[in-house]
Structures are given as C-alpha cells and as structure tokens.
C-alpha positions in Angstrom: -26.3 0.4 -23.9 -27.3 -1.0 -20.3 -30.4 0.0 -18.8 -28.1 0.0 -15.6 -25.0 1.5 -16.4 -23.6 4.8 -14.9 -20.5 6.8 -16.0 -17.8 7.2 -13.8 -16.1 10.2 -13.2 -12.4 10.5 -12.3 -12.4 13.5 -11.3 -15.2 12.9 -8.6 -14.7 10.2 -6.5 -17.2 8.9 -3.8 -14.9 8.7 -1.2 -11.3 10.3 -0.8 -8.4 10.2 1.8 -4.9 10.4 2.2 -3.0 8.0 4.2 0.6 7.5 5.2 2.2 3.7 5.0 5.4 2.7 7.2 7.0 0.2 6.3 10.3 -0.7 8.9 11.9 -3.8 7.3 13.9 -6.2 10.0 17.6 -6.2 9.6 18.6 -8.4 12.4 19.0 -6.1 15.1 15.0 -4.4 15.4 13.0 -7.0 16.5 11.2 -4.6 18.5 10.5 -1.8 15.6 10.5 -4.1 12.8 7.1 -4.2 11.0 8.3 -6.2 7.9 10.4 -9.0 7.1 11.5 -10.9 4.0 10.5 -14.2 3.8 12.6 -14.8 0.7 15.9 -13.0 0.1 16.8 -11.7 -3.8 18.7 -13.6 -5.8 21.8 -13.0 -7.7 20.1 -11.5 -10.7 20.7 -7.9 -10.8 21.6 -5.3 -8.1 17.9 -4.3 -7.6 16.7 -7.1 -5.2 15.0 -9.2 -7.5 13.1 -12.3 -6.2 13.1 -11.1 -2.8 9.9 -11.3 -1.0 8.6 -9.2 2.1 5.6 -10.2 4.4 4.6 -6.6 6.2 2.1 -5.8 9.2 2.4 -2.1 8.7 1.0 1.4 10.5 -1.3 3.6 8.6 -1.4 6.7 9.8 -3.1 10.8 8.9 -0.1 12.3 9.0 3.4 12.0 8.3 4.5 10.7 12.0 5.5 7.1 12.5 4.2 7.3 16.6 0.7 8.6 15.3 -1.7 6.4 16.3 -2.5 4.2 13.7 -6.4 4.6 11.6 -5.5 1.1 10.1 -3.2 -1.3 9.3 -1.5 -3.0 6.1 -1.2 -6.5 5.8 0.3 -8.3 3.0 3.2 -8.7 1.0 6.1 -7.3 -1.6 8.2 -8.7 -3.8 10.7 -7.1 -6.3 10.3 -8.0 -9.6 12.5 -6.4 -12.1 16.6 -7.2 -12.7 17.2 -3.7 -14.2 15.6 -1.1 -11.7 13.6 -1.5 -8.4 10.3 -2.1 -8.8 7.6 -4.0 -6.7 4.5 -5.8 -6.9 2.3 -4.9 -3.8 -0.9 -7.2 -2.5 -2.1 -6.0 1.0 -5.2 -5.5 2.9 -5.8 -2.3 4.6 -8.0 -3.2 8.3 -9.7 -0.6 9.9 -10.7 -0.9 13.3 -11.6 2.5 14.7 -14.8 4.6 15.6 -14.0 6.6 12.5 -14.0 3.5 10.0 -14.6 -0.6 10.3 -13.9 -2.9 7.3 -11.0 -3.3 4.7 -9.6 -2.2 1.3 -7.9 -4.4 -0.7 -4.8 -3.3 -2.9 -2.8 -4.7 -6.0 -0.6 -3.9 -8.1 3.1 -2.7 -9.3 5.0 -0.2 -7.9 7.5 1.4 -10.1 9.5 3.2 -7.7 11.5 5.3 -9.8 8.3 7.0 -11.0 7.3 10.1 -8.8 3.6 8.7 -8.6 2.0 5.5 -9.0 -1.0 4.2 -9.5 -2.0 0.7 -7.5 -5.9 -0.9 -8.3 -8.1 -0.9 -4.9 -10.3 -4.3 -5.7 -12.5 -4.8 -3.5 -13.7 -4.3 0.2 -15.7 -5.2 3.1 -17.6 -3.2 5.7 -17.8 0.9 5.1 -15.8 -0.5 2.0 -18.5 -2.9 0.7 -17.0 -3.6 -3.0 -15.2 -0.5 -3.3 -13.1 0.1 -6.2 -10.7 2.7 -7.4 -6.8 3.7 -7.4 -4.1 4.3 -4.7 -1.7 6.4 -5.7 1.5 6.5 -4.0 4.4 9.0 -3.8 7.5 7.8 -1.9 7.6 10.5 1.2 10.8 9.4 2.5 13.5 6.8 2.2 15.8 6.1 5.2 18.3 3.1 3.6 17.2 -0.1 3.0 15.4 -0.4 6.3 12.6 2.4 6.3 10.4 3.9 3.9 6.6 5.6 4.3 4.6 5.8 1.3 1.9 8.9 1.0 -1.4 6.8 0.0 -4.0 9.3 -2.2 -6.9 6.9 -1.9 -9.7 7.4 -4.7 -12.7 4.9 -4.7 -15.1 5.3 -7.0 -17.4 2.3 -6.5 -18.9 3.0 -3.0 -22.1 1.4 -1.5 
C-alpha cells in the first residue's frame, strides 16, 4: 500500500453542481442563433447520422432557460459513431469566466443517447478546477427535432486541489 493513497468515496464528491448544456445546430437559416455546425455530414451507413461531426460553442446555464445568463461555454466537438442507434462521442472544454468560477473542466466520452443517463469522464481542468477528475452525468432534458437539444449535466468532481 502506498503511503499517500486515498480512497475515493463516490457518494461524497469534493465539488458538485448541475448545469444545462444548450445546443442549436445550424440548419442553413438560423445563423444568428446557431451555436454548432456540422463540419462533416453523415455517411449513408444506417439512419443514425453515422459519421457526422459537429463543432460547437454552446452556452451553459444554471437553469433550463436558454436565454439565462451563461455561467460557462462548452467548446469542442461530437460525432455520431454507431450505425444501429443514436450514439455520439463528445470531447469538450467547459470554460468558466465569472465572479463565481474561473478556469476550465475537460470532459470526454460516449453519449449513448438511448440511455436515460450517461456518464462521461472529467479528465482535467485549470484554475478553480485545477487537475479535476470526476464524472459528468448527462440526461437529455429536451429535444426539439434535429436542431435543438438541452442536456442536464450533473458534474461530480472527486479530485479537487
């Protein structure tokens, strides 16, 4: 046993907060409101957008309202990677620049959209979240066609410095 090892308690994260992720996909007519755009269109393999790559700069709010003041921005990408169901792989940074928080949280992992909740890994951070590790649990809060979705992100950090 290492002298400096510590046991993580999954029931007691050192920081926890719930945020809402809003994504408005560019559809050709909504340039003023869009926060994301397909950089690569989907392939003809299946009916689940397989191969589509989306780049985003999405607002993150404390509540479900799209027009609430953003507490952070989510900047990164997701791509659809299954032929048989909707599934995406996310890689992004939450960028905080407010009086409440400054710094970043890096999140990546599979979003198996047909599941009620999905866990993605918190793989690092800066500033107030220096070297953070933990879990971001996604829950689809609303879905409006192909062009708007809102995710609830329950972020639990287990390594905080």
